[in-house]
C-alpha positions, 0 to 999 in steps of 0.5 A: 555905535554898533551893538558889538562895541561899547564899554567892557562887559563886567563879569557876573559872580559865579552862577549869576546871570550874565546881565542885570535883568532878573526876569522869571523863567518862562518854563522849567524842566529837570532831567535825571541822567541816571548815573554819572554826568558831566554837564560841562564836557557834554555841552561845551562843544556847542560853544564857539570860543570863550566869547561866543555871544550864543554860549556862556558858562558861569559857575557850573551853569551853561547858558545857550541862546538858540533859534528853534523852529518855534522861535528864539530861546535862551536856555540855562542848564545846571545841576539841581543838587539832587542828581538831576539837571535842571533847565530854565527857558525863556522866549517863544522857543522855550517849550520846543527846547525843553521838550528836547532837553534830554536829547540835548543833554545826551539822553539818546547817546549810548556811552555803554556801547563804547568798547575800549581797544587801547589802554589810553581810551580805556583810562579816558573812558574810566576817568570821564564816565559822565561824558555824553554826546549832545544832540541839538536837533538844529543843523543850520545852527552848527553848520554855519560856524563850521563853515566859518572854521574852514581853512582858518585859525580857530581865533579867526573863525571865533572872531567872525562868528562873534562879530556876525552874531552881535551885528546881525543876530537878535538879542536873546530873550530873558535875563541873559543880557549881552547874548545873541540868537543867531540869524534865521536862514533869511537873516544870513542871506540878508547880510551884505558882502561888506559885512562878511568882509568886515568879519574877516570871512572870504567870499568862498566861505560866505558863499557857502553859508548863503547856499546852506541858508537858501536850502535851510529846509533841506539842510534841517532834514538831516537832523532826522537822518542816519549818518551816511544819508545826513553826510550826503545831504550836507555834502551835496551843497557846494562848499560843504565837505566831509570835515564840515559835515562831520563837525556839524553832525557831531553836534546836531545829531549827536553822531557817535561815528562822525569822525572828522577827516581833513583836519590839520591837527586831529590825525597827528594827535590821534596818531601820537596818542595811540602810537607815539608817532607824530606823522599820522595822516587821515588814512592812518587815523582811520586805521587806528580808529577802525576798531571803534567803528560806530563810535569813532567820534567818541573815541576821538573825544576821549583821546582829546580829554587826555591832553596827550599831543605831539610837541610843536615843531612848526610855527603856528598857522599864520593868521590872516585878516582880509578885513584889512585888505 
């Protein structure tokens, strides 16, 4: 029986570990945000759907399985009740992850640099003062699932990510049962073609993942680059375009200006929220966001928190299933 199948997983109580093991944390650290802080909104963008094997939210605690340069790590992050955010870490990558905990939680972000230019963004900024932009420092980790999300529904992409991690990832260290660390670069390259097909990933996306994995060292260098150079580095890989690069660098670099272009829905949402028009394209979205130069991704995030979206007037994008072909 494969690791991706079996009896249904029972949900633990709020805040409890997502499994029965109770190993002590290998290392701990606390961080003081120094003001309002929204852990859920800050880190939730790192999860790929409600059943992501590398990401869990339980009772206000965020669980994250990751592969660092020092090895796998499981991180549990939660408010400590004293205005700080505490983290427990397990695995060979524990020290690496805890050293970079403040950056992950948004310490390098500068929310005060945001200046609202619309009533909607002003109100969203007021309502969500604790929103920070996370910075993982790990590019391949965000690049692979972003490639999987190209030109398909989010449900298809989330399913592919879930199946690939459960079959080819590594069980997460520590007490987080039923969580998996994504494969390393070599691991992605060793996935056979029929496994990509089984996960519903077409040859074009699978080939793009393989190319990024083969150039993993160069890809990871983008984490330390300025945004234009980082975008150029990722877009030099065939199969990686501006949409994929922006979605990646928003997470790996905490890039406040990495606005997503080429998205099926975002221009319409931004246009409708700010003007009431529903036919906005990429050019129109960039024009609306021009006053936020340097903070365009943050502006888009804040707009999305309002939930103001155009009424649906077309059928949903059809879901494909190449695994059945």
